[in-house]
C-alpha positions as CSV (number, residue, x, y, z in Angstrom):
1,M,-81.1,23.5,-1.5
2,K,-84.0,21.6,0.1
3,M,-83.6,18.8,2.5
4,N,-84.3,15.7,0.5
5,K,-84.4,13.3,3.5
6,E,-87.5,11.8,4.9
7,M,-85.9,10.9,8.2
8,V,-83.8,13.5,10.2
9,N,-81.4,13.3,13.1
10,W,-79.9,16.0,15.3
11,Q,-76.7,16.1,13.2
12,D,-78.8,17.0,10.1
13,L,-80.4,19.9,12.0
14,E,-77.0,21.1,13.1
15,R,-75.9,21.2,9.5
16,L,-78.9,23.4,8.8
17,G,-77.6,25.9,11.4
18,F,-79.4,24.9,14.6
19,P,-77.2,25.0,17.7
20,P,-76.5,21.5,19.2
21,Y,-78.9,21.9,22.2
22,T,-81.7,23.2,20.0
23,A,-81.3,20.4,17.4
24,K,-81.5,17.8,20.2
25,S,-84.5,19.5,21.7
26,I,-86.3,19.5,18.3
27,I,-85.7,15.8,18.0
28,R,-87.1,15.2,21.6
29,Q,-90.2,17.2,20.8
30,G,-90.6,15.5,17.4
31,K,-90.4,12.1,19.2
32,A,-93.1,13.2,21.6
33,F,-95.3,14.3,18.6
34,M,-94.8,10.9,17.0
35,V,-95.9,9.1,20.3
36,Q,-99.0,11.3,20.4
37,Q,-99.7,10.2,16.8
38,G,-99.7,6.6,18.1
39,Y,-96.2,5.5,17.1
40,E,-95.0,4.0,20.4
41,F,-91.7,3.0,18.8
42,Y,-90.5,6.6,19.3
43,Q,-90.7,6.3,23.1
44,G,-87.4,4.4,23.0
45,K,-84.3,6.3,24.4
46,R,-82.1,5.1,21.6
47,V,-84.3,6.3,18.8
48,S,-82.6,9.3,17.3
49,V,-84.1,9.6,13.9
50,I,-87.5,11.0,13.2
51,P,-89.6,11.7,10.1
52,L,-89.3,15.2,8.5
53,K,-93.1,15.7,9.2
54,A,-92.3,15.5,13.0
55,V,-89.6,18.2,12.6
56,K,-92.0,20.4,10.7
57,S,-94.6,20.0,13.4
58,V,-92.1,21.4,16.0
59,I,-90.5,24.2,14.0
60,G,-93.4,25.0,11.6
61,D,-93.7,24.4,7.9
62,I,-90.6,26.4,6.9
63,E,-88.4,25.3,4.1
64,L,-85.4,23.5,5.4
65,S,-82.3,24.2,3.3
66,S,-78.7,23.2,3.5
67,E,-75.5,24.3,1.8
68,T,-74.2,20.7,1.6
69,E,-75.8,17.9,-0.4
70,E,-76.0,14.5,1.2
């Protein structure tokens, strides 16, 4: 099943099968991508949710699928 969310956190990535450290690293890299795009909001330490497009910019345009529906 495809991920239907527009905003993603590290727990969502873990549910897709990424190890905890990798999931958090993807979020960090996605936040940096969003800052480069001009969204300074994502510089905040407590921001832990990023757009799906930022995740795809980090891991590529692969289809994210999950076994559990949210």
